[in-house]
C-alpha positions as CSV (number, residue, x, y, z in Angstrom):
1,M,17.1,24.1,18.0
2,S,17.8,26.8,14.9
3,I,20.9,27.9,12.9
4,D,21.8,31.2,13.8
5,P,21.0,33.5,10.4
6,R,24.3,34.8,10.5
7,I,25.8,32.2,9.6
8,P,25.2,31.4,5.5
9,L,24.6,27.7,5.1
10,S,27.0,28.3,2.3
11,A,29.8,28.6,4.4
12,L,28.3,25.2,6.9
13,R,28.6,23.6,3.7
14,S,31.9,24.8,2.2
15,F,33.3,23.2,6.2
16,E,31.7,20.1,5.9
17,A,33.1,19.3,2.6
18,S,36.6,20.6,3.1
19,G,36.5,18.6,6.4
20,R,35.4,15.3,4.8
21,H,38.1,16.2,1.9
22,L,40.4,17.5,4.4
23,S,41.1,19.8,1.5
24,F,39.7,22.8,0.1
25,T,40.3,21.9,-3.6
26,R,38.6,19.0,-3.7
27,A,35.5,20.5,-1.7
28,A,35.7,23.3,-4.3
29,N,35.2,20.9,-7.2
30,E,32.5,18.9,-5.6
31,L,30.6,22.3,-4.6
32,F,31.6,23.8,-8.4
33,V,32.9,26.9,-6.7
34,T,36.6,28.2,-6.6
35,Q,39.1,27.4,-4.2
36,A,39.0,30.9,-3.1
37,A,35.1,31.0,-2.5
38,I,35.9,28.1,-0.1
39,S,38.6,29.4,1.9
40,H,36.6,32.7,2.2
41,Q,33.5,31.0,3.6
42,I,35.8,29.0,6.3
43,R,37.2,32.3,7.6
44,R,33.7,33.4,7.8
45,L,33.0,31.1,10.3
46,E,35.8,31.2,11.9
47,R,35.1,35.1,12.5
48,Y,31.8,33.9,13.6
49,L,32.9,31.1,15.9
50,G,36.2,32.9,17.4
51,V,38.1,29.8,16.6
52,K,39.9,28.0,14.2
53,L,38.8,24.8,12.2
54,F,41.4,23.7,10.4
55,K,45.5,23.8,10.7
56,R,46.7,24.8,7.2
57,L,50.4,22.8,6.8
58,H,52.6,23.1,4.1
59,R,51.4,20.0,2.3
60,A,48.3,19.4,4.5
61,L,45.2,20.4,5.9
62,L,44.1,19.2,8.9
63,L,41.2,20.0,11.8
64,T,41.8,21.5,14.6
65,D,39.9,20.0,17.9
66,E,37.3,22.8,17.4
67,G,36.8,21.9,13.8
68,Q,36.5,17.8,14.9
69,M,33.8,18.2,17.5
70,L,31.7,20.4,14.8
71,L,32.6,18.4,11.5
72,T,30.2,15.3,12.8
73,P,26.9,17.3,13.7
74,V,26.9,19.2,10.8
75,R,27.4,16.2,8.4
76,E,24.8,14.9,10.0
77,A,22.6,18.0,9.7
78,F,23.3,18.1,6.1
79,E,22.5,14.7,5.2
80,Q,19.2,14.9,6.9
81,M,18.1,17.4,5.3
82,D,19.7,16.0,2.2
83,G,17.0,12.9,2.5
84,A,14.5,14.9,4.0
85,I,14.9,17.3,-0.1
86,N,15.4,14.0,-2.0
87,K,11.8,12.3,-0.1
88,V,9.9,15.5,-0.9
89,K,10.8,15.7,-4.3
90,A,10.8,11.9,-5.1
91,G,6.7,12.1,-3.3
92,S,5.8,14.6,-6.1
93,H,6.2,11.7,-8.4
94,S,5.6,8.5,-6.4
95,K,1.7,9.1,-6.6
96,R,-0.5,5.9,-7.4
97,L,-2.6,7.0,-10.5
98,T,-5.7,5.0,-11.7
99,I,-6.9,5.6,-15.1
100,S,-10.3,4.5,-16.1
101,A,-11.2,4.1,-19.6
102,L,-13.7,1.7,-22.1
103,P,-12.5,-1.5,-22.9
104,S,-12.1,-0.9,-26.5
105,V,-10.2,2.4,-25.7
106,A,-7.6,0.9,-23.0
107,S,-6.6,-1.5,-25.2
108,G,-7.0,0.0,-28.6
109,W,-4.8,3.3,-27.8
110,L,-3.8,3.9,-24.2
111,V,-1.8,0.9,-23.7
112,H,-0.2,1.7,-27.1
113,L,1.0,5.2,-25.2
114,L,1.7,4.3,-22.1
115,G,5.0,3.3,-22.2
116,G,6.1,6.4,-22.8
117,F,4.5,7.9,-19.8
118,M,6.1,4.9,-17.5
119,E,9.5,5.3,-19.0
120,E,9.4,9.2,-18.6
121,Y,7.6,8.9,-14.7
122,P,8.8,5.8,-13.5
123,D,8.1,6.3,-9.7
124,I,4.5,6.8,-10.9
125,D,2.4,3.4,-9.7
126,L,0.2,3.4,-12.3
127,R,-3.0,1.0,-13.1
128,I,-5.6,1.0,-15.3
129,A,-9.2,0.1,-15.1
130,P,-11.4,-0.6,-18.1
131,T,-14.6,-0.4,-17.8
132,A,-17.9,0.5,-19.3
133,A,-19.6,1.6,-16.4
134,L,-20.2,4.8,-15.2
135,T,-17.0,6.0,-12.6
136,D,-17.8,6.5,-9.1
137,F,-14.5,8.5,-8.6
138,N,-15.4,7.7,-4.6
139,R,-16.1,4.0,-4.4
140,D,-13.8,3.0,-7.5
141,G,-10.3,4.8,-6.4
142,V,-10.1,6.1,-9.6
143,D,-8.2,9.5,-10.3
144,V,-9.0,10.1,-14.2
145,V,-10.9,8.9,-16.5
146,V,-10.8,9.1,-20.5
147,R,-14.0,8.8,-22.0
148,Y,-15.7,8.5,-25.6
149,G,-19.1,10.7,-25.2
150,R,-20.3,13.8,-25.7
151,G,-18.6,15.9,-23.2
152,Q,-21.2,16.1,-20.9
153,Y,-20.1,15.4,-17.6
154,P,-21.7,17.5,-14.7
155,G,-19.9,18.3,-11.8
156,L,-16.4,17.0,-13.3
157,H,-13.5,18.6,-15.0
158,V,-14.0,17.9,-19.0
159,E,-10.8,18.3,-21.2
160,W,-11.5,17.7,-24.7
161,L,-8.7,15.5,-26.0
162,M,-9.1,14.4,-29.3
163,S,-12.3,13.7,-32.2
164,E,-12.2,11.3,-34.6
165,D,-14.0,10.2,-38.1
166,R,-14.7,6.5,-39.0
167,F,-14.1,4.8,-42.3
168,P,-14.3,1.9,-44.0
169,A,-11.1,-1.0,-43.3
170,C,-10.1,-4.6,-43.4
171,S,-7.3,-6.9,-43.8
172,P,-4.9,-6.0,-46.5
173,N,-6.2,-10.1,-47.7
174,L,-9.0,-9.4,-48.2
175,P,-10.1,-7.3,-51.1
176,G,-10.3,-9.7,-54.1
177,T,-11.4,-12.6,-52.3
178,H,-15.3,-11.4,-52.9
179,G,-14.6,-10.0,-55.7
180,P,-12.9,-6.3,-56.2
181,L,-13.5,-3.4,-53.9
182,T,-12.9,-0.3,-55.6
183,R,-16.4,1.1,-55.4
184,P,-18.5,1.6,-51.9
185,E,-21.1,-0.7,-54.0
186,D,-18.4,-3.5,-54.1
187,L,-19.2,-3.9,-49.9
188,A,-22.0,-5.9,-50.9
189,R,-20.2,-8.9,-51.8
190,Y,-18.4,-8.5,-48.6
191,T,-19.7,-9.3,-44.7
192,L,-20.1,-6.0,-43.1
193,L,-18.8,-5.7,-39.0
194,H,-20.7,-3.1,-37.3
195,D,-19.6,-1.5,-33.7
196,D,-22.7,-1.8,-31.6
197,D,-25.0,0.2,-34.3
198,R,-25.8,-1.1,-37.6
199,N,-26.6,2.4,-38.6
200,E,-23.8,3.8,-38.6
201,W,-22.9,1.6,-42.2
202,A,-26.2,3.0,-43.6
203,M,-25.0,6.5,-42.9
204,W,-21.4,6.1,-44.4
205,L,-23.4,4.7,-47.5
206,K,-25.3,7.2,-47.7
207,A,-22.4,9.9,-47.3
208,A,-20.5,8.1,-50.0
209,G,-23.8,8.1,-52.4
210,A,-24.0,4.3,-52.3
211,E,-27.1,2.1,-51.0
212,L,-26.9,-1.3,-50.2
213,P,-30.4,-3.1,-49.4
214,M,-28.3,-5.4,-47.0
215,A,-26.4,-2.7,-45.1
216,G,-27.7,-3.8,-41.8
217,R,-26.4,-7.2,-42.5
218,G,-23.6,-9.1,-40.3
219,P,-22.5,-9.3,-36.5
220,I,-22.6,-6.6,-34.3
221,F,-20.0,-6.0,-31.7
222,T,-20.7,-4.3,-28.4
223,D,-17.1,-3.5,-27.8
224,A,-15.1,-2.0,-30.6
225,S,-12.0,-3.1,-30.1
226,L,-13.2,-7.0,-31.1
227,A,-14.6,-5.1,-34.3
228,I,-11.4,-3.9,-35.5
229,A,-10.0,-7.8,-33.8
230,S,-12.5,-9.3,-36.5
231,A,-11.4,-6.8,-39.1
232,V,-7.8,-8.0,-38.7
233,A,-8.9,-12.0,-38.7
234,G,-10.2,-11.4,-42.3
235,Q,-13.5,-11.7,-41.2
236,G,-15.2,-8.7,-42.5
237,V,-15.3,-4.8,-43.5
238,V,-15.1,-2.7,-40.5
239,L,-16.2,1.1,-40.1
240,A,-13.5,1.9,-38.1
241,R,-12.8,4.3,-35.5
242,Q,-9.9,6.2,-36.6
243,V,-8.2,6.5,-33.0
244,L,-8.7,2.5,-32.6
245,A,-7.2,1.7,-36.3
246,T,-4.2,3.4,-36.1
247,Q,-1.4,1.0,-34.5
248,Y,-3.0,-1.3,-37.1
249,L,-2.8,0.8,-40.1
250,E,0.5,1.3,-39.3
251,E,1.4,-2.0,-38.6
252,G,0.0,-2.7,-42.3
253,R,-2.4,-4.8,-40.4
254,L,-5.1,-3.0,-41.6
255,I,-5.8,-1.4,-44.6
256,R,-8.5,1.7,-45.5
257,L,-10.5,1.0,-48.4
258,F,-12.2,4.7,-49.5
259,Q,-11.4,8.5,-48.5
260,Q,-15.2,8.8,-47.6
261,T,-15.2,9.0,-43.8
262,L,-18.5,9.5,-41.3
263,P,-18.3,12.2,-38.8
264,T,-19.5,11.7,-35.4
265,E,-20.7,13.9,-32.7
266,H,-18.4,11.9,-30.2
267,A,-14.9,13.1,-29.1
268,Y,-12.6,11.8,-26.6
269,Y,-12.5,13.2,-23.3
270,I,-10.3,13.7,-20.2
271,V,-12.2,14.0,-17.2
272,Y,-12.0,14.0,-13.4
273,P,-13.4,15.9,-10.1
274,P,-12.3,19.2,-10.2
275,D,-10.3,18.5,-6.8
276,H,-8.0,16.0,-8.4
277,G,-6.5,18.5,-10.4
278,Q,-4.6,19.1,-7.3
279,R,-3.1,15.6,-7.1
280,P,0.8,15.6,-9.1
281,A,0.3,12.4,-10.4
282,V,-2.9,13.4,-12.2
283,R,-1.9,16.8,-13.4
284,L,1.2,15.2,-15.0
285,F,-0.7,12.7,-17.1
286,C,-3.3,14.7,-17.9
287,D,-0.2,17.5,-19.5
288,W,1.9,14.3,-21.0
289,L,-1.8,13.0,-22.4
290,L,-2.3,16.8,-24.5
291,E,1.6,17.1,-25.1
292,Q,1.4,13.6,-27.1
293,R,-1.9,15.4,-28.8
294,D,-0.2,18.6,-29.4
295,T,2.9,17.8,-30.8
296,P,3.4,16.7,-34.9
297,G,4.9,13.4,-35.2
298,K,3.2,11.8,-31.4
299,R,1.0,8.6,-31.7
300,L,-2.6,10.6,-31.0
301,H,-4.3,12.1,-34.5
302,P,-6.8,14.1,-33.0
303,G,-9.4,15.5,-35.4
304,R,-11.0,19.0,-34.3
305,P,-13.5,19.4,-31.8
306,S,-17.0,19.9,-33.5
307,R,-18.1,22.0,-30.8
308,S,-17.3,22.5,-27.2
309,P,-17.9,20.4,-24.3
310,I,-20.4,20.9,-21.7
311,A,-18.2,22.3,-19.0
312,E,-18.5,21.4,-15.3
313,N,-20.7,23.0,-12.9
């Protein structure tokens, strides 16, 4: 079944609203047009059908028998079209979205951002999968991953998100417990907390022009967020990742000790299979995350890319 193309939908829409309200004025208000426009559309439809659809009385508007016959199927047709349009519109946002990230990344800053994303796109079924393992997108059902590395992910679409520096940070209650902390050499009296690699403290000290024979001492944490949590608890000084420490710095639970930073070749990347970029939920999330990076005042604090990532093959 098809509608004769000579009958504009606007005429049928005007007839349905007028028949439902039994008023050209209320129909015009509903459709945001003038009463004259409604009358014009009704006359156009009546000319095409060759019948009168309304009885125009002095203070009332009534449907004719032909109008009564036409109103119900036209109303049902518009209800079906409106329902289908709403489903299609909602379906573009009502998607399951599974995001994978390192546990430190997921707990350190991603969860602090996602409240804004969920508020903006409440119909997206969001799932977070923190893991340090390599992602098998087909097996794991993951749509997009946020990775910290050098951007070398062959066969995948890679978007640079942000870089970061590292710097010493500790609880505001820690300085002074073992003497002043005004020079890098003062760190010799404090426990150094290591994020997986003890060499990074030695590299920072060298950049700061200081040497500590015991720079390799202190506990090692294989999860960067645990090292920061230990510093927040007052257990030592951590060489903090800027992105992971931002939340604690803003809350006053960590303080930065020195201005010297340790640049890193690693950065944060958005990674997904090329065909996943066609999924509405993936594109919405990636665009939203990049907006957080590029808009002043948003929660992400990017550095600058030290080099271009390896593009997908």
